[in-house]
C-alpha positions, 0 to 999 in steps of 0.5 A: 712693884704692881700686882693687880689680879684680873680675873673677872670682868664687870658683870651688869649683872651683879651691879656693883652698886656701894661701888659706884658709891664709894667710887661717887663720894671719895671723887665728890668730896675730894672736888667740893669739900677739899678744893677749899684747903688752899684758897683757906690756907693762901687766905690764912697765911697773906694775913699772918703775915700781913699783920707781921705775926711771925715775928713776934710768934718766932721766938715762942716756935723756938721756945716750944721745940726746945722743950719738946726735943725737936732739937732737928726741926728747929735746925733747919726752921732757923736755917730757912728763917735766916735764909728768909725762906718762912713758907714752909715754918709758918705754914707748920705753925699755923697748923701746928694745935699743939702749938697754938694751945701752948702759944695761947698759955704763954702769950701774955708773958711774951706779948705786951698787954697792947698787942695781946688784945689785939693779938687774941683773938685775930689769932683765935680766927686764924687758928679755926680757918686753919683747922676748918682745912680737911685733913686737918678736921677730918684726917685721923691724927693719932696724938688727937685721935677721934671715933668719927676721924677712923670713917671718915679720913676714909675719904679725903685724899691728898692730891689728885694721884692720890685720889686716881691711885686708890680709885683704880685698885678699888675699881679693879677688886671693889666689883668681884669682891661685892659680886660675891659677898654681896651690897651691904656686906661688902660696905660694911666690911669695906668702911672695918678695914678702913677703920682698923688700918687707921688704927693699926698706922695710929698704934704705929706712933702715938704721939704722931700728929701728923693726919693720916687722910685716904681710903688706902686701908680700906682698900687694901683690905677689899684687894684681901677680900678679893684674895680669899674669896677666891682663896685655893682657886688659881686667877689670874694676875697682871704683874709689872717689875722695873720692865718685866711685865706681865700676867700669870695664875696661882693659888690665892690665897698665896699672895696675900702673905706677900702682900702684907710682908711687903707693907711691913717690909716698906714700913721698917725699912723706908722710914722716910715715905710719906705712905701710911704701910701700917695702914695698909697693912692693918687693911689687909689683915682685916680684910681676909680674917672679915672673909675667913669669919664669914667663911666659917660662920655663914658660908651661903653668905657667898655667890659661890656660883659667880666664885666658881664661873670660869673667866671668858677670855679676853683676845685683846689681853690673851695677846698682851699676856703673851707680848709680855711672855716674849718681852720676859723671855728676850723675845723683843723681834717677836713681841714687836711682830706681835705688838705690830700686827696688833696695833694693826689690827685694833688699832693704836693706843697708849699702852701698845703705842709705849711697849712698841716705842720701848721695844724699839729704842733696844735697837734704834731702827728706822722705825723709832723716832716715828714709835716716839711721834706716834707716842707724843701725839696720842689723845687723851692722856692721863696723868699717867700719861703723860709721866711717860711722855716727859720721859720720851721727849727728854729721849727723842730732842731731835723729834722735836720739830717734826711735831705740829703747831697745834699738838705741841702746844697741846703737849706743851699744856699738860707738861706745864702741870707737872711737878718739873715743867723743864719739858714746857718750857721747851715746847714752850721756847720751841714755839716762840723761836718757831715764830707761833701766832697761836693765840692759844700761847698766851695761855700756855705763858700763864700756865707756865707762870701759874707751874712756877709759882707752885715751885715758889719760883718767883722770876720765872713766874713774872717771866711768864706773865709777862710774856703772856701780856706781850703775847695777848697784846700782840694778838690784840693788835692782830687782829685790829 
C-alpha cells in the first residue's frame, strides 16, 4: 500500500536548494563510488578461489559457525558445499569481519607453517579489499557501530531501484518541507532523522553484523515533517491499495500514526523482509518530534504564508482523480470514457495507457488488443514501467506478432534487465523465428548472456554468447 501527500506543487520562488543537493549527492555516490563494489568483489572472490583458500578455510568456518550457534546457517552452507554451489558461502566468509578475526587468531593451529606464511599476507590484502566495499566500509553495522556511519549510511543504496524509490519520496515531500522551515533547518532535521532511524534499527538488534544502507530513515523523517508542518489542515493524498487507486483529503497529522504503526507492524510480522522497518519508524518519530519542538519554541521559523496558501488545482490531476474515483466505485464504463477523453485532449502517456488497458481487460472488448499494443510501444520507460509491461507481454501472446521488428527489439532489450528475463527470451526467439537480420540482434543476445550470468546460469550464458558470435559473423558476411 502506498500513500503519498500531493498537496503542494514545486514552486521555484522557494527553490529547494538543499533538496537538489541531497539528491545530487545520493546519485553521485551511487554511480561514482558504489559502482566499484561489484568489480572489487569479483576480483577478490576469483583470486580466493584460484589460490585454493576455500578448501583450507572451510573447516575453520564450520568451527566458527558451531561456536556461535549458527547451526541452521551451517546446515544450509554444508548442503551448498555438497552441491558444489559455494558462491554464497565464499561471499559470507570473505565479508564476515568477525570470522576473519577468528581465522587469524586460530590459523596457525589449522595450517602448516609453509602455507600460513604464504597465506597470511595475501588473505590480509583480500580482507582489506573486501572491507573497502561501500556498504561494509560506510554502512551502519549495529555490532560495530561507529558515529561516522550514522551519517554515511544515509547516502548509500543497495541497488538502482532502492535509490530511485528513496529519491522519489524525498522529492515528493522534501521541497515543501524545505520551503516551510528553511534550507539549513531542513538539512539538520533530515540528517537527525536519519541518525535516529539508524539508532532505532541498531537498537532492535545490537548484535547484528548486517550493514544498513539507505536514506529511508531520513526520508521517513521528511514525510513526518511534511505531515507535522500541515498539522490539522486537510491536505490531498494519493493512495494505491491493490487495484484501488485515487486521491483523498484528510487532516495531515491523522496519517502520521498510520505510517508509524505500519512500520512497527511490518517489523513484528514480516521478519523475512530485508527492509529496515525500525529505521523507518525511528525516522518518522524523529521528524515529527523535531517539527513539534520547533513549533513549541520558535514558531517564527515556519513560513506560514507558504503553508496556508491554497494550491492551484492541476486540471490533469483533477481529471485523474475523477477517473480513480469512478474506478473505486466500480463505474468502469464511465472511467473508460473519461480516460479516452483525456487521451484525446492531452495525448497518451504510460499512466493513461495502463489505466485504459486495465479497464478494457475487464470486458476484453474489441479494442483490448489495441490497448495492449499501445502499452507495449510506449517510449521512455522507467524500470517500474518495464516491470508492468513484462506482465502485459505475458498476458497477451496474441499481440506479439503485431509488434514491428524495431519495437520488439527495444522491448526485449529492456526486458533483459529484469530479474526474470523469460519475456526477453521469448522476444528474442520470436525474432529468430521471424529470421530477423537486424544487426542489433547480436547485442540483444549479449544482453541475455549478461542476464543469465547474473542468475548464475552458465549453460544459457554460453548459449547466448555463442548466438551473439554467430549473428555478428552473419552480419559481417552480409556486409561483405
